[in-house]
C-alpha positions in Angstrom: -20.7 -3.4 3.0 -19.1 -0.3 4.6 -16.1 1.3 2.8 -13.7 0.4 5.6 -14.8 -3.3 5.4 -14.2 -3.3 1.7 -10.7 -2.0 2.2 -10.0 -4.5 5.0 -11.2 -7.3 2.8 -9.0 -6.0 -0.1 -5.9 -6.1 2.2 -6.8 -9.5 3.8 -7.9 -11.3 0.7 -5.5 -9.9 -1.9 -2.4 -8.6 -0.1 -2.2 -11.1 2.8 -3.8 -14.2 1.2 -2.5 -13.7 -2.3 -5.9 -14.0 -4.0 -4.9 -12.1 -7.1 -7.8 -13.5 -9.1 -10.1 -11.4 -6.9 -8.5 -8.0 -7.7 -11.1 -7.1 -10.4 -13.9 -7.7 -7.8 -12.7 -4.6 -5.9 -12.5 -2.0 -8.7 -14.8 -0.3 -11.3 -13.8 -0.9 -14.9 -12.6 2.8 -15.1 -10.5 2.8 -11.9 -6.8 3.7 -12.2 -5.3 3.7 -8.7 -2.5 6.3 -8.3 0.3 7.2 -5.9 2.0 3.8 -5.5 4.8 5.1 -7.8 5.1 8.7 -8.8 3.6 9.5 -12.1 2.2 6.0 -12.5 -1.5 5.2 -12.6 -2.0 1.5 -12.3 -4.6 -0.7 -13.9 -6.2 -2.8 -11.2 -4.7 -6.0 -12.8 -1.2 -4.5 -12.3 -1.5 -5.3 -8.6 -1.1 -8.9 -9.5 2.6 -8.1 -10.2 3.1 -5.3 -7.7 1.8 -7.0 -4.6 3.9 -10.2 -4.9 7.0 -8.1 -5.6 6.5 -6.2 -2.3 5.4 -9.2 -0.3 8.4 -11.3 -1.5 10.5 -9.0 0.6 8.7 -9.6 3.9 7.3 -12.3 6.1 4.5 -12.2 8.7 2.8 -9.1 7.2 -0.2 -7.4 8.8 -2.1 -4.2 8.2 -3.7 -2.1 10.9 -6.0 0.8 10.4 -5.0 3.6 12.8 -7.6 6.3 11.7 -10.3 6.7 9.1 -12.9 9.2 8.1 -15.8 8.5 5.8 -17.5 11.3 3.9 -20.1 10.6 1.2 -18.5 8.3 -1.4 -15.0 8.9 0.1 -12.9 7.3 2.8 -9.5 8.5 4.1 -7.4 5.9 5.9 -4.2 6.1 7.9 -2.7 2.6 8.2 0.4 0.8 9.2 2.1 -2.3 7.6 4.0 -4.4 10.0 6.2 -7.3 8.9 9.6 -8.8 9.2 12.3 -8.5 6.5 12.6 -11.9 4.7 16.4 -11.7 4.5 17.1 -11.0 8.1 13.9 -11.0 10.2 14.3 -7.3 10.9 11.2 -5.5 12.0 9.4 -3.5 9.4 6.8 -0.8 10.2 5.6 1.5 7.5 2.7 4.0 7.5 0.5 4.7 4.5 -2.5 6.9 3.7 -5.3 6.2 1.3 -8.0 8.4 -0.2 -10.6 6.3 -1.9 -13.8 7.1 -3.7 -16.4 4.3 -4.0 -19.2 3.7 -6.4 -21.3 1.3 -4.4 -18.9 -1.3 -3.0 -16.3 -0.8 -5.7 -13.2 1.4 -5.7 -13.6 4.1 -8.4 -10.6 6.3 -7.5 -7.7 5.5 -5.1 -4.8 7.7 -4.1 -2.1 5.8 -2.2 0.8 7.2 -0.3 3.1 4.8 1.5 6.4 5.5 3.1 8.5 3.4 0.7 11.7 5.2 1.7 11.2 3.8 5.3 10.2 0.4 3.8 13.4 0.1 1.8 15.6 1.5 4.6 14.2 -1.1 7.0 14.9 -3.8 4.5 18.5 -2.6 4.2 18.0 -1.6 0.5 18.6 2.1 1.2 20.9 3.6 3.8 19.6 4.6 7.2 18.4 8.2 7.2 18.0 8.4 3.4 15.7 11.4 3.6 18.1 13.3 5.8 21.0 12.4 3.6 19.2 13.6 0.5 18.1 16.8 2.2 21.7 17.5 3.1 22.7 17.4 -0.6 24.0 13.8 -0.7 23.3 11.8 -3.8 22.5 8.1 -3.5 24.4 6.5 -6.4 
């Protein structure tokens, strides 16, 4: 299976269909995905708690790959999550980037960077223009 197909299967099977029992099928035993939360390397099984917490906030989620580059054991992906906020049906659109190294068909290293500020702004959990407010010296307390 090609690297992009593995990632698409990961998002479809685990994120969209909630098959958390399949998480271990996607990672090597040594894999510690990074970047979801600053300074936190996850164990693959931690996704069984993280994914439902994120998905509980939205309905009608979908993932679309916008660009990708494969080079050797690595793939770089630019993607977008589209959904609706569960509380109010507000449109959610968040980009993310992944850098993933594979060993065979398994994820050995993963560096994830999603725009969670935009995600929580669009859900109404953060004020609009949070980034601009913080850059201007405002503190969100």
